[in-house]
C-alpha positions, 0 to 999 in steps of 0.5 A, a space after each residue: 036930577 042929581 048933582 055931581 059932587 066936587 071931588 075935592 070936597 068929597 076927599 075932604 069929607 072922607 078925611 073928616 070921616 076917617 078922623 071920626 067926625 060925625 056925618 052932620 059935622 062933616 056935612 057942616 064943614 064941607 057944605 055937602 049934603 048929609 045924605 050924600 056923605 051917608 051914601 059914601 059912608 055906607 058904601 065904602 068908607 065905613 069898611 075902610 075905616 074899619 080896617 084901619 081901626 083893626 090894623 091900629 088895634 093889632 098894632 097896639 096889641 103887638 107892641 103891648 106883647 113886647 113890653 
């Protein structure tokens, strides 16, 4: 039987992931199972982080043009 994840811990795990921490590190910091974290990474967080990286690099390239 699967256990419901604590929403606060899951939000903390997502914050760590968005700050480029590894899944094992996040698991250690939050006490969540690494498989549960990997599930969320693979199903949504990875896409979101990729979009954030794209926005960041786009911002950098725009600023570089103005120099």
